[in-house]
VEXNU-148692 format. One line per field, with one value per residue (C-alpha): residue number from 1; residue in one letter; y, x, z. Coordinates in Angstrom, 2 decimals, decimal comma. Example, Ala and Ser with C-alpha at 12.3 -4.5 7.8 and 13.67 -1.06 7.14 Angstrom:
VEXNU-148692
i: [1 | 2]
aa: [a | s]
Y: [-4,50 | -1,06]
X: [12,30 | 13,67]
Z: [7,80 | 7,14]
end
This chain:
VEXNU-148692
i: [1 | 2 | 3 | 4 | 5 | 6 | 7 | 8 | 9 | 10 | 11 | 12 | 13 | 14 | 15 | 16 | 17 | 18 | 19 | 20 | 21 | 22 | 23 | 24 | 25 | 26 | 27 | 28 | 29 | 30 | 31 | 32 | 33 | 34 | 35 | 36 | 37 | 38 | 39 | 40 | 41 | 42 | 43 | 44 | 45 | 46 | 47 | 48 | 49 | 50 | 51 | 52 | 53 | 54 | 55 | 56 | 57 | 58 | 59 | 60 | 61 | 62 | 63 | 64 | 65 | 66 | 67 | 68 | 69 | 70 | 71 | 72 | 73 | 74 | 75 | 76 | 77 | 78 | 79 | 80 | 81 | 82 | 83 | 84 | 85 | 86 | 87 | 88 | 89 | 90 | 91 | 92 | 93 | 94 | 95 | 96 | 97 | 98 | 99 | 100 | 101 | 102 | 103 | 104 | 105 | 106 | 107 | 108 | 109 | 110 | 111 | 112 | 113 | 114 | 115 | 116 | 117 | 118 | 119 | 120 | 121 | 122 | 123 | 124 | 125 | 126 | 127 | 128 | 129 | 130 | 131 | 132 | 133 | 134 | 135 | 136 | 137 | 138 | 139 | 140 | 141 | 142 | 143 | 144 | 145 | 146 | 147 | 148 | 149 | 150 | 151 | 152 | 153 | 154 | 155 | 156 | 157 | 158 | 159 | 160 | 161 | 162 | 163 | 164 | 165 | 166 | 167 | 168 | 169 | 170 | 171 | 172 | 173 | 174 | 175 | 176 | 177 | 178 | 179 | 180 | 181 | 182 | 183 | 184 | 185 | 186 | 187 | 188 | 189 | 190 | 191 | 192 | 193 | 194 | 195 | 196 | 197 | 198 | 199 | 200 | 201 | 202 | 203 | 204 | 205 | 206 | 207 | 208 | 209 | 210 | 211 | 212 | 213 | 214 | 215 | 216 | 217 | 218 | 219 | 220 | 221 | 222 | 223 | 224 | 225 | 226 | 227 | 228 | 229 | 230 | 231 | 232 | 233 | 234 | 235 | 236 | 237 | 238 | 239 | 240 | 241 | 242 | 243 | 244 | 245 | 246 | 247 | 248 | 249 | 250 | 251 | 252 | 253 | 254 | 255 | 256 | 257 | 258 | 259 | 260 | 261 | 262 | 263 | 264 | 265 | 266 | 267 | 268]
aa: [x | x | x | x | x | x | x | x | x | x | x | x | x | x | x | x | x | x | x | x | x | x | x | x | x | x | x | x | x | x | x | x | x | x | x | x | x | x | x | x | x | x | x | x | x | x | x | x | x | x | x | x | x | x | x | x | x | x | x | x | x | x | x | x | x | x | x | x | x | x | x | x | x | x | x | x | x | x | x | x | x | x | x | x | x | x | x | x | x | x | x | x | x | x | x | x | x | x | x | x | x | x | x | x | x | x | x | x | x | x | x | x | x | x | x | x | x | x | x | x | x | x | x | x | x | x | x | x | x | x | x | x | x | x | x | x | x | x | x | x | x | x | x | x | x | x | x | x | x | x | x | x | x | x | x | x | x | x | x | x | x | x | x | x | x | x | x | x | x | x | x | x | x | x | x | x | x | x | x | x | x | x | x | x | x | x | x | x | x | x | x | x | x | x | x | x | x | x | x | x | x | x | x | x | x | x | x | x | x | x | x | x | x | x | x | x | x | x | x | x | x | x | x | x | x | x | x | x | x | x | x | x | x | x | x | x | x | x | x | x | x | x | x | x | x | x | x | x | x | x | x | x | x | x | x | x | x | x | x | x | x | x | x | x | x | x | x | x]
Y: [0,51 | 3,18 | 3,40 | 3,80 | 1,16 | -1,31 | -0,16 | -0,93 | -4,29 | -5,19 | -4,09 | -5,87 | -9,22 | -8,71 | -7,10 | -10,10 | -12,57 | -10,73 | -9,93 | -13,99 | -14,67 | -12,21 | -13,08 | -16,76 | -17,82 | -18,96 | -16,59 | -17,37 | -17,61 | -13,86 | -13,80 | -16,45 | -13,38 | -10,82 | -12,81 | -13,00 | -9,26 | -8,04 | -9,93 | -8,76 | -5,04 | -5,36 | -6,59 | -3,69 | -1,02 | -2,86 | -3,17 | 0,78 | 1,32 | -1,74 | -2,21 | -5,20 | -6,12 | -9,64 | -10,50 | -7,69 | -7,84 | -11,56 | -10,62 | -7,85 | -10,08 | -12,96 | -9,75 | -9,07 | -12,57 | -12,90 | -9,93 | -10,71 | -14,10 | -13,01 | -10,54 | -12,89 | -15,83 | -14,26 | -14,75 | -13,77 | -10,43 | -11,22 | -12,52 | -8,95 | -7,17 | -9,08 | -8,38 | -4,77 | -4,95 | -6,92 | -5,67 | -1,56 | -2,69 | -5,28 | -2,20 | -0,66 | -4,46 | -5,58 | -2,05 | -2,66 | -5,97 | -4,64 | -1,68 | -0,60 | 2,97 | 4,96 | 8,07 | 5,71 | 3,64 | 5,82 | 5,88 | 1,65 | 1,10 | 3,04 | 1,48 | -1,99 | -1,00 | 0,17 | -1,81 | -4,95 | -3,51 | -0,95 | -3,28 | -6,59 | -5,18 | -2,54 | -5,37 | -8,00 | -5,62 | -6,29 | -10,11 | -9,95 | -7,62 | -10,23 | -13,07 | -11,29 | -8,68 | -8,50 | -8,44 | -8,03 | -8,59 | -5,89 | -3,32 | -4,71 | -4,09 | -0,35 | 0,07 | -1,13 | 1,47 | 4,45 | 3,51 | 2,99 | 5,63 | 8,63 | 7,66 | 7,80 | 10,94 | 11,96 | 10,89 | 12,67 | 15,76 | 16,47 | 15,46 | 17,79 | 20,51 | 20,32 | 23,71 | 24,67 | 21,97 | 20,43 | 19,16 | 19,85 | 18,66 | 14,99 | 14,62 | 17,38 | 16,23 | 15,97 | 18,89 | 20,65 | 20,05 | 16,15 | 16,05 | 17,65 | 14,85 | 12,21 | 13,29 | 13,37 | 9,94 | 8,38 | 10,23 | 8,66 | 5,23 | 5,38 | 6,83 | 3,65 | 1,59 | 2,74 | 2,60 | -0,33 | -3,44 | -1,98 | -0,08 | -1,00 | 1,72 | 4,87 | 7,80 | 10,13 | 7,44 | 6,54 | 10,49 | 11,41 | 8,22 | 8,57 | 11,86 | 10,93 | 7,83 | 9,59 | 12,48 | 10,18 | 7,71 | 10,74 | 10,97 | 7,48 | 7,97 | 11,06 | 9,20 | 6,39 | 9,12 | 10,73 | 7,81 | 6,90 | 10,18 | 10,30 | 6,76 | 8,14 | 5,33 | 5,72 | 2,83 | 0,27 | -2,48 | -4,04 | -6,55 | -5,23 | -4,27 | -0,43 | 0,12 | -0,40 | -2,75 | -3,35 | -0,89 | 1,55 | 0,01 | -0,51 | 2,77 | 4,49 | 1,09 | 0,84 | 4,11 | 3,46 | -0,04 | 1,19 | 3,90 | 1,37 | -0,99 | 1,01 | 2,57 | -1,05 | -1,55 | 1,33 | 2,45 | 0,14]
X: [-24,93 | -22,96 | -19,55 | -17,75 | -19,68 | -18,84 | -15,12 | -15,04 | -16,96 | -14,42 | -11,21 | -12,48 | -12,75 | -9,25 | -7,08 | -6,98 | -6,45 | -3,56 | -2,06 | -2,65 | -0,79 | 2,13 | 3,18 | 2,06 | 1,92 | 5,17 | 6,79 | 5,63 | 1,99 | 2,35 | 3,54 | 0,67 | -1,83 | 0,32 | 0,64 | -2,77 | -3,36 | -0,69 | -2,46 | -5,83 | -4,39 | -2,44 | -5,73 | -7,75 | -5,23 | -4,92 | -8,95 | -8,91 | -6,36 | -6,79 | -10,37 | -11,90 | -8,41 | -8,14 | -4,75 | -2,83 | -4,36 | -3,09 | 0,31 | 0,76 | -0,54 | 2,27 | 4,68 | 3,46 | 3,14 | 7,00 | 8,48 | 6,53 | 7,72 | 11,56 | 11,78 | 10,65 | 12,19 | 14,92 | 18,84 | 20,76 | 20,77 | 21,15 | 17,46 | 16,27 | 18,38 | 16,56 | 13,11 | 14,32 | 15,33 | 12,76 | 9,30 | 9,61 | 10,24 | 7,40 | 4,99 | 5,83 | 6,09 | 2,73 | 1,17 | 2,39 | 1,22 | -1,94 | -2,50 | -6,20 | -7,15 | -3,90 | -5,14 | -4,49 | -1,71 | 0,86 | -1,23 | -1,38 | 2,20 | 3,51 | 1,29 | 2,06 | 5,84 | 5,05 | 2,01 | 3,51 | 6,52 | 4,18 | 1,99 | 3,74 | 7,25 | 6,21 | 3,40 | 6,46 | 8,85 | 6,64 | 6,57 | 10,33 | 10,55 | 8,34 | 11,17 | 14,18 | 14,36 | 14,48 | 11,05 | 9,89 | 5,71 | 6,13 | 7,77 | 4,98 | 2,33 | 4,06 | 3,93 | 0,12 | -0,33 | 1,45 | -1,31 | -4,46 | -3,95 | -3,21 | -6,57 | -8,23 | -6,56 | -7,33 | -11,17 | -12,23 | -10,18 | -11,44 | -15,05 | -14,94 | -12,51 | -11,68 | -12,54 | -9,46 | -9,35 | -5,95 | -6,28 | -9,41 | -8,47 | -7,60 | -9,53 | -12,42 | -13,48 | -9,76 | -9,03 | -5,74 | -6,85 | -7,56 | -3,87 | -2,53 | -4,72 | -3,38 | 0,30 | -1,07 | -2,69 | 0,96 | 2,54 | 0,30 | 0,95 | 4,61 | 4,58 | 2,25 | 4,55 | 7,79 | 6,20 | 3,80 | 5,37 | 8,40 | 10,99 | 13,68 | 13,22 | 14,67 | 12,34 | 14,42 | 13,81 | 10,21 | 9,29 | 10,43 | 9,90 | 6,21 | 5,54 | 7,41 | 5,46 | 2,64 | 2,75 | 4,11 | 1,10 | -1,09 | 0,83 | -0,18 | -3,53 | -4,04 | -1,82 | -4,57 | -7,29 | -5,61 | -5,72 | -9,04 | -10,37 | -8,85 | -10,24 | -13,79 | -14,14 | -15,36 | -13,45 | -10,98 | -13,17 | -15,54 | -13,71 | -13,38 | -16,42 | -16,82 | -13,30 | -13,73 | -11,07 | -7,95 | -6,03 | -8,46 | -7,08 | -3,28 | -2,66 | -1,18 | 0,51 | 2,57 | 4,67 | 4,71 | 5,97 | 8,18 | 9,98 | 9,55 | 11,86 | 14,34 | 14,68 | 15,08 | 17,32 | 19,56 | 19,49 | 17,94]
Z: [8,59 | 8,48 | 6,40 | 9,78 | 11,43 | 8,59 | 8,90 | 12,75 | 12,25 | 9,30 | 11,72 | 14,96 | 12,62 | 10,51 | 13,15 | 15,93 | 13,06 | 11,81 | 14,95 | 15,77 | 12,41 | 13,36 | 16,66 | 16,34 | 13,23 | 11,09 | 9,51 | 5,63 | 7,21 | 6,01 | 2,90 | 1,94 | 3,05 | 1,13 | -2,03 | -3,01 | -1,94 | -4,15 | -7,21 | -6,47 | -6,12 | -9,47 | -10,88 | -9,43 | -10,82 | -14,21 | -14,30 | -14,71 | -16,92 | -18,97 | -18,91 | -20,77 | -21,97 | -20,33 | -21,84 | -20,78 | -17,10 | -17,46 | -18,39 | -15,63 | -12,85 | -14,10 | -13,46 | -10,42 | -9,10 | -10,78 | -8,95 | -5,59 | -5,30 | -6,83 | -3,70 | -1,09 | -2,33 | -4,20 | -2,21 | -5,33 | -6,21 | -10,07 | -9,77 | -8,22 | -11,31 | -13,95 | -12,51 | -12,31 | -16,04 | -17,62 | -15,45 | -17,52 | -20,94 | -20,81 | -20,68 | -24,26 | -26,02 | -24,36 | -25,40 | -29,19 | -29,04 | -27,60 | -28,93 | -28,46 | -28,32 | -29,10 | -26,89 | -23,77 | -24,77 | -23,35 | -20,38 | -20,51 | -21,45 | -18,41 | -16,33 | -17,18 | -16,77 | -13,14 | -11,83 | -11,23 | -8,79 | -7,57 | -5,74 | -5,19 | -3,58 | -0,77 | 0,38 | -0,02 | 2,14 | 5,21 | 4,70 | 5,06 | 7,85 | 9,51 | 8,49 | 8,86 | 11,15 | 15,11 | 16,73 | 12,52 | 14,12 | 16,06 | 12,95 | 10,76 | 13,43 | 13,60 | 9,75 | 9,77 | 12,58 | 10,77 | 7,70 | 9,67 | 12,51 | 9,79 | 7,98 | 10,82 | 12,38 | 8,72 | 8,69 | 12,14 | 12,07 | 8,17 | 9,37 | 12,57 | 11,78 | 8,17 | 6,34 | 3,79 | 0,73 | 0,58 | -2,99 | -4,82 | -8,52 | -7,18 | -3,80 | -3,04 | 0,17 | 1,60 | 3,93 | 5,06 | 8,67 | 7,97 | 6,27 | 9,84 | 11,84 | 9,70 | 10,89 | 14,15 | 14,05 | 12,42 | 15,14 | 17,77 | 16,42 | 16,27 | 20,20 | 20,86 | 19,15 | 21,32 | 24,60 | 24,54 | 22,18 | 20,31 | 22,56 | 21,01 | 18,70 | 19,69 | 20,29 | 18,54 | 15,44 | 15,66 | 15,69 | 12,51 | 10,93 | 12,08 | 10,44 | 6,98 | 6,98 | 7,38 | 4,98 | 2,32 | 3,29 | 2,21 | -0,78 | -1,75 | -1,16 | -3,13 | -6,13 | -6,13 | -5,69 | -8,83 | -10,85 | -10,01 | -11,00 | -14,04 | -14,87 | -13,40 | -11,08 | -7,15 | -5,46 | -7,21 | -5,76 | -3,27 | -2,29 | 1,49 | 3,04 | 4,03 | 2,45 | -1,12 | -2,71 | -1,84 | -3,44 | -1,71 | 1,51 | 0,94 | -0,91 | 2,11 | 3,31 | 0,03 | 1,20 | 4,77 | 3,98 | 2,10 | 4,40 | 7,39 | 5,44 | 4,17 | 7,81 | 8,95 | 6,17 | 6,48 | 9,81 | 12,40]
end
């Protein structure tokens, strides 16, 4: 089967189950899906930057689990501030204890400082929106549409119209035309949300939100490509048929979920 066919088949199975969970399942049901996804994504990132260092990978996973649980269940701001204070300083400390190759020590220290929050926090925002925001399931669906429609628009625009390379040093196959196609896809997702299942979000809000989310989602995709290319890795994993690893599938979502969560926190 072609990669596109596998992607479509995977989506045909996953999307209905996800919608059923969002709209008919308990609020905590989404978090039960998000927590293991956060840990797998964190592991994939640490496996690239800390290859064969099982101890460091285990510490990173423990920090990721702690940060995710603190964000979702923490009602005391002191708990969140403690996580923000502790996790960044763990990078240098763990690297000093697990020095290994000095030439990669700086990379490993920085990754250990940011990986647990980089993956787990944005995914936790989705579960918090589902639980705490009026119309939460629809906001989660809109967030997913920003990421997925942008990816789809970018794929087809790049395949059929792409001529000008966007960022050859990081991702040689991505094109300027594909980038604009991605923005168009994100905008289509936002308009569908407004006119179909989320009329409470004003049109004057959804248009710029879609464009910002689409642009930052593409930046998230490029950011993961940068890490993979620098590590000599093609895919972060192989857990998702047709999509590679969890991190390959959620790299844009990490940015779009953050944008939409901040929108619901400050503007909605």
